[in-house]
C-alpha positions in Angstrom: 0.0 0.0 0.0 1.1 3.5 -0.9 -0.7 6.7 -0.2 -0.9 9.9 1.9 -1.8 11.1 5.3 -4.2 13.9 5.9 -2.9 16.6 8.3 -4.3 16.9 11.9 -8.1 16.9 11.7 -8.4 19.8 14.2 -6.3 22.1 12.0 -7.2 21.0 8.5 -10.7 19.6 8.7 -11.5 21.1 5.2 -9.8 18.1 3.6 -11.8 15.5 5.7 -14.5 14.9 3.1 -15.6 12.3 0.5 -14.6 14.5 -2.4 -11.0 14.7 -1.3 -10.7 11.0 -0.6 -12.3 10.1 -4.0 -9.8 12.5 -5.7 -6.8 10.9 -3.9 -8.0 7.4 -4.8 -8.7 8.2 -8.4 -6.3 11.0 -9.5 -3.4 10.3 -7.1 -4.0 6.6 -7.3 -3.6 6.1 -3.6 -4.1 2.6 -2.1 -4.3 4.0 1.4 -5.2 7.3 3.2 -4.5 8.1 6.8 -6.9 10.1 9.0 -4.7 11.9 11.6 -7.2 12.4 14.4 -5.6 14.9 16.7 -5.9 14.2 20.4 -4.4 16.8 22.8 -4.5 20.3 21.1 -7.4 22.7 21.4 -10.3 21.5 19.2 -8.9 18.0 19.0 -10.4 14.8 20.4 -10.1 15.4 24.1 -12.0 18.8 24.0 -14.2 18.0 21.0 -14.8 14.2 20.7 -17.9 14.4 18.6 -16.3 16.6 16.0 -13.3 14.2 15.8 -15.6 11.3 15.3 -17.5 13.1 12.5 -14.2 13.8 10.7 -12.8 10.3 11.0 -16.0 8.7 9.9 -16.2 11.0 6.9 -12.8 9.8 5.8 -13.2 6.2 6.6 -16.6 5.9 5.0 -15.3 7.6 1.9 -12.3 5.3 1.7 -14.5 2.2 2.0 -16.7 3.7 -0.8 -13.7 4.3 -3.0 -12.3 0.8 -2.4 -9.1 1.8 -0.7 -7.6 1.3 2.7 -7.8 3.9 5.5 -5.7 4.2 8.6 -7.6 5.5 11.6 -4.7 7.2 13.4 -4.9 8.2 17.1 -2.6 11.1 16.5 -1.2 11.5 20.0 2.3 11.8 21.5 1.3 10.7 25.0 -0.3 7.6 26.6 -4.0 8.3 27.2 -5.3 4.8 27.7 -8.9 5.4 28.8 -9.6 7.9 26.0 -7.9 5.8 23.4 -9.8 2.7 24.5 -13.1 4.4 24.2 -12.2 5.8 20.8 -11.1 2.5 19.3 -14.1 0.6 20.8 -16.3 3.0 18.9 -14.2 2.6 15.7 -14.1 -1.2 16.0 -17.9 -1.4 16.5 -18.5 0.6 13.4 -15.8 -0.9 11.1 -15.2 -4.4 12.2 -16.8 -5.8 9.0 -14.7 -3.8 6.6 -11.2 -5.1 5.8 -10.3 -1.6 4.5 -9.8 -0.2 8.0 -6.5 -0.2 9.8 -6.2 0.9 13.4 -3.1 3.0 14.3 -3.3 3.1 18.1 -0.5 5.5 18.9 0.9 8.0 16.5 4.3 8.8 17.9 5.4 8.0 21.4 8.0 10.5 22.6 11.6 9.8 23.4 10.7 9.9 27.1 8.4 6.8 26.7 10.0 3.4 27.3 9.1 0.4 25.2 7.6 -1.5 28.2 5.3 1.5 28.8 4.2 1.7 25.2 3.9 -2.1 24.9 1.6 -2.3 28.0 -0.6 0.5 26.7 -0.7 -1.2 23.3 -1.7 -4.5 24.7 -4.6 -3.0 26.5 -5.9 -1.2 23.4 -5.4 -4.2 21.2 -7.3 -6.4 23.7 -10.2 -3.9 23.5 -10.2 -3.9 19.7 -9.8 -7.6 19.3 -12.9 -8.2 21.5 -14.9 -6.7 18.7 -12.7 -7.0 15.6 -10.7 -10.2 15.3 -8.8 -9.6 12.1 -8.2 -6.0 10.9 -4.6 -4.8 11.0 -3.5 -2.9 14.1 -0.4 -0.6 13.9 1.6 -0.2 17.1 3.8 2.8 17.8 7.4 2.7 19.0 9.4 5.1 21.2 11.3 8.2 19.9 8.7 9.2 17.4 8.4 5.6 15.9 12.1 5.1 15.3 13.0 2.6 18.0 11.6 -0.4 16.1 14.6 -2.4 17.3 13.3 -2.3 20.9 10.0 -3.8 19.7 11.8 -6.4 17.7 13.6 -7.6 20.9 10.4 -7.7 22.9 7.3 -7.9 20.6 3.7 -8.2 21.5 2.6 -11.8 21.5 -0.8 -13.6 21.4 -2.4 -11.6 18.6 -2.4 -11.8 14.8 -2.2 -9.0 12.2 -0.2 -6.7 14.4 2.4 -4.4 12.7 4.8 -1.7 14.0 5.1 1.8 12.7 8.3 3.3 11.5 8.3 7.1 10.7 11.0 8.9 8.9 11.8 12.4 7.5 14.5 11.9 4.9 16.2 15.2 5.5 16.9 14.1 9.1 16.7 10.3 9.2 19.1 8.5 7.1 21.1 5.2 7.0 21.2 4.9 10.8 17.5 4.6 10.9 17.4 2.2 8.0 19.9 0.1 9.9 17.5 0.0 12.9 14.7 -1.0 10.6 16.8 -3.7 8.9 17.5 -5.2 12.3 13.8 -5.3 13.2 13.0 -6.9 9.8 15.7 -9.5 10.3 14.1 -10.3 13.7 10.8 -10.9 11.9 9.0 -7.7 13.0 6.4 -6.5 10.4 6.8 -2.8 9.7 4.4 -0.2 8.2 5.6 3.4 7.4 2.5 5.2 8.3 4.1 8.6 8.1 7.1 9.8 6.0 8.4 12.7 4.0 11.4 14.1 2.3 12.4 17.1 4.3 13.6 17.6 7.9 11.8 16.1 10.9 10.4 19.6 11.7 8.3 19.3 8.5 10.2 22.2 7.0 13.5 22.8 5.1 14.5 21.6 1.7 13.5 18.3 0.3 16.4 15.9 0.4 15.6 14.0 -2.9 18.7 11.8 -2.6 17.7 10.4 0.8 14.0 10.3 -0.2 14.9 8.1 -3.2 17.0 5.9 -1.0 14.1 5.4 1.4 11.8 4.7 -1.6 14.2 2.0 -2.8 14.5 0.5 0.6 10.7 0.4 1.1 10.2 -1.2 -2.3 12.9 -3.8 -1.7 11.4 -4.7 1.6 7.7 -4.5 0.4 6.8 -2.0 3.0 3.6 0.1 2.8 3.8 3.8 3.4 1.8 7.0 3.7 3.4 10.4 3.0 2.7 13.4 5.2 0.6 15.5 4.6 -2.6 16.7 2.9 -2.6 20.2 4.5 -2.0 23.8 3.6 0.3 24.9 6.4 3.2 27.2 5.5 5.8 24.5 5.6 7.5 22.1 3.2 5.7 19.0 4.2 2.2 20.4 3.6 1.3 19.4 0.0 -1.6 21.8 -0.8 -1.7 25.5 -1.5 -3.9 27.6 0.7 -5.8 28.7 -2.5 -6.7 25.2 -3.4 -10.2 23.8 -3.2 -11.4 21.9 -0.2 -12.9 19.3 -2.5 -9.9 17.9 -4.4 -9.8 18.3 -8.2 -6.4 19.9 -7.8 -4.1 21.0 -10.7 -0.3 21.3 -10.3 -0.9 25.0 -9.5 -2.8 23.9 -6.4 0.1 21.7 -5.2 3.3 22.6 -3.4 6.6 21.0 -4.5 6.2 18.1 -2.1 2.7 17.5 -3.3 3.8 17.4 -6.9 6.6 15.0 -5.9 4.4 12.5 -4.1 1.6 12.6 -6.6 4.0 12.1 -9.4 5.5 9.1 -7.8 2.2 7.5 -6.9 0.9 7.9 -10.4 4.2 6.5 -11.9 3.9 3.4 -9.7 0.6 2.5 -11.4 1.7 3.2 -15.0 
């Protein structure tokens, strides 16, 4: 699977609609889209849960209609077990019959979180989902913003099927050292999914490092790893793909896209030639 991630729903809700998802499926030829459901900031899930549910269901329903996969991403940097459990029970009850849906239960644990802490949280959320949905893929985060996949490889979650682990990279910052970590995890048999990636610095800004981006693309292709590029948003930074003047309904021309958007769209379309 290859596709894109929407930006945080609480800041870029204008893209959380059926028309955008249909456009990404048909014109960009995405196999997967990711709904980044913000958790902590003002206007995100904690303060406005009903609005968050409206946004995620709009995207998930549209992806199912378009026949592509959707990642329901709990876009948090902190362990919030009770809130996450409630959210994913709702999602599993609604989507357990649809193989299109992938649950990403922890966006990016910080570098202050230990793997045992993240693992214990993940096991509790997985248990809640699996009581309702026995089969759909669940993505598990790893410490240091989804870079310490080596720690998970040495002590993986056991007793469940269809569990994968997220690896995130920004090619301008993360280079061969992170690929070495990922290679170690793969050699240990840990299944990886790159649910967020981009070509610039980890800040989301700075120049696109095309050399490293292409090295990552080759690495993911070689290892048959699925990925979603960040982000369908119009923030004033390199990683946001869309111009502020662009429509909220898709149907974008090249003039509506920033450099990163043109790069990602071009690669996705080329893959399907």
